[in-house]
C-alpha positions in Angstrom: 107.7 178.6 -149.0 109.4 181.0 -151.4 106.0 182.2 -152.7 104.8 183.0 -149.2 108.0 185.0 -148.4 107.8 186.8 -151.8 104.1 187.7 -151.4 104.7 188.9 -147.8 107.5 191.2 -148.9 105.4 192.7 -151.8 102.3 193.1 -149.6 104.4 194.6 -146.8 106.0 197.0 -149.1 102.7 198.1 -150.5 101.4 198.4 -146.9 104.3 200.7 -146.1 103.5 202.9 -149.0 99.9 203.1 -148.0 100.7 203.7 -144.4 103.1 206.5 -145.4 100.4 208.2 -147.4 97.8 207.8 -144.6 100.1 209.2 -141.9 101.0 212.4 -143.7 103.9 214.2 -142.1 105.1 211.1 -140.2 106.5 209.1 -143.1 110.2 208.6 -143.5 110.5 208.6 -147.3 109.7 206.1 -149.9 112.3 203.4 -149.2 112.2 203.5 -145.4 108.4 203.4 -145.5 108.7 200.2 -147.6 111.0 198.7 -145.0 108.7 199.8 -142.2 105.8 198.3 -144.1 107.5 194.9 -144.3 108.2 195.1 -140.5 104.8 196.4 -139.8 103.3 193.6 -141.8 104.9 191.2 -139.4 103.8 193.2 -136.4 100.2 193.3 -137.8 100.3 189.5 -138.4 101.4 188.9 -134.8 98.9 191.3 -133.2 96.0 189.9 -135.2 97.1 186.3 -134.6 97.0 187.1 -130.8 93.3 188.1 -131.1 92.6 185.1 -133.3 92.3 186.6 -136.7 94.2 185.0 -139.6 94.4 186.8 -142.9 93.8 184.2 -145.6 93.4 186.5 -148.7 95.8 189.0 -150.2 93.3 191.8 -149.4 93.1 190.8 -145.8 96.9 190.5 -145.6 97.2 194.0 -147.1 94.8 195.4 -144.5 96.5 193.7 -141.6 100.0 194.8 -142.9 98.8 198.4 -143.4 97.4 198.5 -139.8 100.7 197.1 -138.5 102.7 199.6 -140.5 100.6 202.5 -139.2 101.1 201.3 -135.6 104.8 200.9 -136.2 105.1 204.4 -137.8 103.1 205.8 -134.8 105.5 204.1 -132.3 108.6 205.3 -134.1 107.2 208.9 -134.2 106.5 208.7 -130.4 110.0 207.5 -129.7 111.6 210.2 -131.9 109.8 213.0 -130.0 
């Protein structure tokens, strides 16, 4: 259980960093992007679970988390405007 939580946090933080780089101009700084990545990882996991996709490998988790973080960054930017 601990390993799963630890891995999820690390993958989510990396996804937040990647999402911040991919969405230039819409990032919120290094630390906030890491937090958004962790939350986006959860969002991506939920969205992909709804459509029946389960990320089994670390690479798949990173992709799903990055997509979730990008969606979350997009939503936050829409709300801020």
